[in-house]
N, C-alpha and C positions, 0 to 999 in steps of 0.2 A: 075350940074352930084352931087356934092356931096347934096345938097341938094333933091336930086330924090332919094337918097339913104337913105337918115334921114325920108323922109316922108312914107317909109314901115312903120315903125317902129309905127306911130299913132294911136292909140287905140289901141294899142297891151300890154300885160303883158308881164315883161319882168325880166327877174334875170341880177346881175351884178357882176360883179365877185368879188371872196371870200376877195380881197385888199379893196376894195372900199367898199364894203358891211359893213365888220368888222368897219370903219371906222363911217359909219354909224346908224349903230346899235350902238353904243360907246356912240353915241351922246343922243341916242334915252334913253337909260339904263338911260343914266344921269339924263331924262326929266322923267322916271318911265314910258317910254312905250315898249313894248316890240313888236318888229318888224321880221318879216318874209321876205324873201329875195325875193320881190314877188313887182313889182310895174308897173303901169299902166302910160303908154306913153300918155300926155295929150298937148304935144306941141313940135315944134319945134322950137329954138329959131336961127334962117339962120343967124344973124350977125357972134355969136360967132362959129355956129356947132356945139349945142350941147341939148340933149333932156331933158326935163324936165317933172319931171315924179315924181307921188304920192304914197304911201308907207304908211298904218295906216293916219298919221293927218302929218306925213311929205313930204317936196318936195324937192328934188332932184334936180341935175342939174348936168348933165353927159356928157360923150363921148361915141358916138357908139361903142369905142371900149372898153368902160367898161361892155355893154352887153354881158352877154354869153349866153342865151336862152332865143329866144323869142317863 
């Protein structure tokens, strides 16, 4: 059931909740990269029930609970 709900995110552009995005944004700024709160979901890790997303050149692994806009 959980995998089915996670699959709905595949191929979609999502935004992350503010707390998670701020953490990622700080990491990006240390590397000199400007980052917007817009990520493409490219894979679902079924073992840990997480979404694997890309934004700019960053790969992030987040929970579906961290997604606030699809």
